[in-house]
FIKOLZA-1660 file (N, C-alpha, C; in steps of 0.1 Angstrom, whole numbers, plus 5000, padded with zeros to 4 digits):
% residues 99
   i   px   py   pz ch aa at
   1 2779 1879 4012  A  M  N
   1 2776 1893 4018  A  M CA
   1 2787 1900 4021  A  M  C
   2 2788 1913 4017  A  S  N
   2 2800 1922 4018  A  S CA
   2 2801 1925 4033  A  S  C
   3 2813 1926 4037  A  R  N
   3 2817 1929 4051  A  R CA
   3 2822 1942 4053  A  R  C
   4 2823 1950 4042  A  W  N
   4 2829 1963 4043  A  W CA
   4 2819 1974 4043  A  W  C
   5 2806 1971 4042  A  F  N
   5 2794 1980 4043  A  F CA
   5 2782 1972 4047  A  F  C
   6 2773 1980 4053  A  R  N
   6 2759 1975 4058  A  R CA
   6 2750 1986 4058  A  R  C
   7 2738 1983 4053  A  W  N
   7 2726 1993 4054  A  W CA
   7 2719 1990 4067  A  W  C
   8 2716 2001 4074  A  E  N
   8 2707 2000 4086  A  E CA
   8 2696 2011 4082  A  E  C
   9 2686 2005 4079  A  D  N
   9 2674 2014 4074  A  D CA
   9 2680 2024 4063  A  D  C
  10 2680 2036 4066  A  D  N
  10 2684 2046 4056  A  D CA
  10 2699 2050 4058  A  D  C
  11 2705 2045 4068  A  D  N
  11 2719 2048 4071  A  D CA
  11 2728 2038 4065  A  D  C
  12 2740 2042 4060  A  L  N
  12 2750 2033 4055  A  L CA
  12 2762 2033 4063  A  L  C
  13 2766 2020 4067  A  L  N
  13 2778 2020 4076  A  L CA
  13 2790 2015 4067  A  L  C
  14 2800 2022 4067  A  L  N
  14 2812 2018 4059  A  L CA
  14 2824 2015 4069  A  L  C
  15 2831 2004 4066  A  W  N
  15 2843 2000 4073  A  W CA
  15 2854 2004 4063  A  W  C
  16 2863 2013 4066  A  V  N
  16 2873 2019 4058  A  V CA
  16 2887 2016 4064  A  V  C
  17 2897 2016 4056  A  R  N
  17 2912 2016 4060  A  R CA
  17 2917 2029 4053  A  R  C
  18 2921 2038 4061  A  V  N
  18 2925 2051 4056  A  V CA
  18 2939 2051 4053  A  V  C
  19 2943 2057 4041  A  K  N
  19 2957 2058 4036  A  K CA
  19 2959 2074 4035  A  K  C
  20 2964 2080 4045  A  P  N
  20 2967 2094 4045  A  P CA
  20 2979 2099 4036  A  P  C
  21 2979 2110 4033  A  R  N
  21 2990 2117 4025  A  R CA
  21 2990 2111 4011  A  R  C
  22 2979 2107 4006  A  S  N
  22 2978 2103 3991  A  S CA
  22 2979 2114 3982  A  S  C
  23 2981 2112 3969  A  T  N
  23 2981 2123 3960  A  T CA
  23 2967 2128 3956  A  T  C
  24 2956 2120 3960  A  R  N
  24 2943 2125 3957  A  R CA
  24 2934 2118 3966  A  R  C
  25 2922 2123 3969  A  D  N
  25 2912 2117 3976  A  D CA
  25 2904 2107 3967  A  D  C
  26 2902 2095 3972  A  A  N
  26 2895 2085 3963  A  A CA
  26 2892 2072 3971  A  A  C
  27 2882 2065 3967  A  F  N
  27 2879 2052 3972  A  F CA
  27 2889 2043 3964  A  F  C
  28 2894 2034 3971  A  D  N
  28 2905 2024 3965  A  D CA
  28 2899 2010 3965  A  D  C
  29 2908 2001 3966  A  Q  N
  29 2904 1986 3965  A  Q CA
  29 2896 1981 3977  A  Q  C
  30 2888 1972 3974  A  I  N
  30 2880 1965 3984  A  I CA
  30 2888 1954 3989  A  I  C
  31 2889 1954 4003  A  E  N
  31 2896 1943 4009  A  E CA
  31 2884 1934 4016  A  E  C
  32 2888 1924 4022  A  A  N
  32 2880 1914 4028  A  A CA
  32 2870 1920 4038  A  A  C
  33 2875 1930 4046  A  D  N
  33 2866 1936 4057  A  D CA
  33 2866 1951 4057  A  D  C
  34 2871 1957 4046  A  S  N
  34 2870 1972 4045  A  S CA
  34 2873 1976 4031  A  S  C
  35 2871 1989 4028  A  I  N
  35 2875 1995 4016  A  I CA
  35 2884 2006 4019  A  I  C
  36 2896 2006 4011  A  A  N
  36 2905 2015 4012  A  A CA
  36 2901 2030 4009  A  A  C
  37 2905 2039 4016  A  L  N
  37 2901 2053 4013  A  L CA
  37 2914 2061 4013  A  L  C
  38 2917 2067 4002  A  R  N
  38 2929 2075 4001  A  R CA
  38 2925 2089 4003  A  R  C
  39 2932 2096 4011  A  I  N
  39 2930 2110 4014  A  I CA
  39 2943 2118 4014  A  I  C
  40 2942 2130 4011  A  T  N
  40 2954 2139 4009  A  T CA
  40 2959 2145 4022  A  T  C
  41 2950 2144 4032  A  A  N
  41 2954 2150 4045  A  A CA
  41 2963 2142 4053  A  A  C
  42 2972 2148 4061  A  P  N
  42 2981 2140 4069  A  P CA
  42 2975 2136 4081  A  P  C
  43 2980 2126 4088  A  P  N
  43 2973 2120 4100  A  P CA
  43 2977 2130 4112  A  P  C
  44 2971 2128 4123  A  G  N
  44 2973 2136 4135  A  G CA
  44 2966 2149 4137  A  G  C
  45 2964 2152 4149  A  D  N
  45 2956 2165 4153  A  D CA
  45 2942 2164 4147  A  D  C
  46 2936 2154 4143  A  G  N
  46 2923 2152 4138  A  G CA
  46 2921 2158 4124  A  G  C
  47 2932 2162 4117  A  K  N
  47 2931 2167 4105  A  K CA
  47 2926 2157 4094  A  K  C
  48 2931 2145 4095  A  A  N
  48 2926 2134 4086  A  A CA
  48 2911 2131 4088  A  A  C
  49 2907 2130 4101  A  N  N
  49 2893 2127 4104  A  N CA
  49 2885 2138 4099  A  N  C
  50 2887 2151 4101  A  R  N
  50 2880 2162 4096  A  R CA
  50 2879 2161 4081  A  R  C
  51 2890 2158 4075  A  H  N
  51 2890 2158 4060  A  H CA
  51 2881 2147 4055  A  H  C
  52 2882 2134 4061  A  I  N
  52 2874 2123 4057  A  I CA
  52 2859 2127 4058  A  I  C
  53 2855 2133 4070  A  L  N
  53 2841 2136 4072  A  L CA
  53 2836 2146 4061  A  L  C
  54 2843 2155 4058  A  A  N
  54 2839 2166 4048  A  A CA
  54 2839 2159 4033  A  A  C
  55 2849 2152 4030  A  W  N
  55 2850 2145 4017  A  W CA
  55 2839 2136 4015  A  W  C
  56 2835 2128 4026  A  L  N
  56 2824 2118 4024  A  L CA
  56 2811 2125 4024  A  L  C
  57 2809 2137 4031  A  A  N
  57 2797 2144 4030  A  A CA
  57 2795 2149 4016  A  A  C
  58 2805 2154 4010  A  R  N
  58 2804 2158 3995  A  R CA
  58 2801 2147 3986  A  R  C
  59 2808 2135 3988  A  Q  N
  59 2806 2123 3980  A  Q CA
  59 2791 2118 3981  A  Q  C
  60 2786 2118 3992  A  F  N
  60 2773 2113 3994  A  F CA
  60 2761 2123 3994  A  F  C
  61 2766 2136 3992  A  R  N
  61 2756 2148 3992  A  R CA
  61 2748 2149 4004  A  R  C
  62 2755 2148 4015  A  V  N
  62 2748 2151 4028  A  V CA
  62 2755 2161 4037  A  V  C
  63 2749 2166 4047  A  A  N
  63 2756 2176 4055  A  A CA
  63 2767 2169 4063  A  A  C
  64 2777 2177 4067  A  K  N
  64 2788 2171 4074  A  K CA
  64 2784 2164 4088  A  K  C
  65 2773 2170 4093  A  S  N
  65 2768 2164 4105  A  S CA
  65 2760 2150 4103  A  S  C
  66 2759 2146 4090  A  A  N
  66 2752 2133 4088  A  A CA
  66 2763 2123 4086  A  A  C
  67 2776 2126 4088  A  V  N
  67 2786 2116 4086  A  V CA
  67 2795 2117 4099  A  V  C
  68 2796 2104 4105  A  R  N
  68 2803 2104 4117  A  R CA
  68 2811 2092 4119  A  R  C
  69 2823 2092 4126  A  I  N
  69 2831 2082 4128  A  I CA
  69 2826 2075 4141  A  I  C
  70 2821 2062 4140  A  E  N
  70 2815 2056 4151  A  E CA
  70 2826 2047 4159  A  E  C
  71 2836 2044 4152  A  N  N
  71 2847 2036 4158  A  N CA
  71 2860 2038 4151  A  N  C
  72 2870 2038 4158  A  G  N
  72 2884 2040 4151  A  G CA
  72 2889 2054 4149  A  G  C
  73 2884 2063 4158  A  D  N
  73 2888 2077 4157  A  D CA
  73 2903 2079 4156  A  D  C
  74 2911 2071 4163  A  R  N
  74 2925 2072 4163  A  R CA
  74 2933 2061 4156  A  R  C
  75 2926 2055 4147  A  S  N
  75 2930 2043 4140  A  S CA
  75 2929 2045 4125  A  S  C
  76 2937 2038 4118  A  K  N
  76 2936 2038 4103  A  K CA
  76 2923 2030 4099  A  K  C
  77 2919 2021 4107  A  R  N
  77 2907 2014 4104  A  R CA
  77 2894 2021 4111  A  R  C
  78 2884 2024 4104  A  K  N
  78 2873 2032 4110  A  K CA
  78 2859 2025 4106  A  K  C
  79 2849 2028 4114  A  R  N
  79 2836 2024 4110  A  R CA
  79 2829 2038 4109  A  R  C
  80 2824 2041 4098  A  I  N
  80 2817 2054 4095  A  I CA
  80 2802 2052 4092  A  I  C
  81 2794 2061 4098  A  R  N
  81 2780 2060 4095  A  R CA
  81 2776 2073 4087  A  R  C
  82 2769 2071 4076  A  I  N
  82 2764 2081 4067  A  I CA
  82 2749 2081 4068  A  I  C
  83 2743 2090 4074  A  S  N
  83 2728 2091 4076  A  S CA
  83 2722 2096 4064  A  S  C
  84 2713 2087 4059  A  G  N
  84 2705 2092 4047  A  G CA
  84 2712 2096 4034  A  G  C
  85 2722 2089 4030  A  P  N
  85 2730 2094 4018  A  P CA
  85 2720 2097 4006  A  P  C
  86 2722 2109 4000  A  R  N
  86 2713 2114 3989  A  R CA
  86 2717 2108 3975  A  R  C
  87 2730 2103 3975  A  R  N
  87 2735 2098 3963  A  R CA
  87 2746 2089 3966  A  R  C
  88 2748 2080 3958  A  I  N
  88 2760 2070 3959  A  I CA
  88 2770 2074 3949  A  I  C
  89 2782 2076 3954  A  P  N
  89 2793 2080 3945  A  P CA
  89 2795 2069 3933  A  P  C
  90 2799 2074 3922  A  E  N
  90 2800 2066 3910  A  E CA
  90 2810 2054 3912  A  E  C
  91 2820 2057 3920  A  A  N
  91 2831 2046 3923  A  A CA
  91 2824 2035 3930  A  A  C
  92 2813 2037 3937  A  L  N
  92 2807 2027 3946  A  L CA
  92 2793 2022 3940  A  L  C
  93 2788 2028 3930  A  E  N
  93 2774 2025 3926  A  E CA
  93 2771 2011 3925  A  E  C
  94 2779 2002 3918  A  N  N
  94 2777 1988 3916  A  N CA
  94 2779 1980 3928  A  N  C
  95 2786 1986 3938  A  R  N
  95 2791 1978 3949  A  R CA
  95 2782 1980 3962  A  R  C
  96 2773 1990 3962  A  L  N
  96 2766 1992 3975  A  L CA
  96 2751 1988 3972  A  L  C
  97 2749 1977 3965  A  A  N
  97 2735 1972 3963  A  A CA
  97 2727 1970 3977  A  A  C
  98 2716 1975 3977  A  R  N
  98 2707 1973 3989  A  R CA
  98 2702 1959 3988  A  R  C
  99 2703 1952 3999  A  R  N
  99 2699 1938 4001  A  R CA
  99 2695 1931 3989  A  R  C
% end
């Protein structure tokens, strides 16, 4: 069983490790307990968190309010909840199998 994501009914929980100041926004390698998430935004002043929420909302085609950081607001490691994702990004299609 994967430890970097879990489905709770229609919600998707992701455990991510953020790599700020990357050259592009992208899902990266899967680690034992998280998936690396490259983002172009710098850390600090909440810029990276706002960037992550907006980018994930676009990737999963949900409103920004449907994506929230549940744990790790000030850490590189975060648990993120995506309520009712309307699509699975191509980079994750084969990795996010439901049960």
